[in-house]
Steps between C-alpha positions, in 0.01 A plus 500: 500500500746638753343689788659701776264616772618745763338558837574661834490865411305752701513812711757517778638776718855622468732266686271205447545174314335309221562162342431464130453165331492392138371162391604374159327242286570325171877540504796297635524730798826379652689575177385860476657802661231687692500871563295775658474836331308808597362805327377816663283750309706704256812286540661213315470144619799410717648178632432434867648153542591191300576141593644210303314174447691319771498800737881503484514868421277794572551863418321818594452853377724754673201663665413181689787548747441175687129558558360237259561128461412294195444127535344218304339163557543285193264237636220757511602696189507810714735794536462740790622843595515590867506878533587667830551861606279623220495869415262705282766483227427126474148571379464336160348221299716192559539248220628145490711393201620159385803479270640198323586342162481838329151566627360720768156518654336763718221497751239775522642648817392563855471850641700605804410829664700632792352787695711755686 
């Protein structure tokens, strides 16, 4: 059974940084596109960042504006999201997603709260 487990969320002050991680199990990790999404209360889930299996391409939501960096370690089945210059508008539940072969899998999310 595929599992995606996020970690690294927490409470941080505005302007601070957090690093999120997602560990995947029971899937051929290096062949899956990995993505981070987020969802704030009362809003739709939105794409934060996505990275190809070989890390050749990475894309970000317009709101990221150079503040976040997605990376992956295929040896450790891990995808990370380094988030800098956080603002209260970044407060949300952050989810990891794996996409490949017509399937997609989601983690349960990790909560990021940014105080003013």
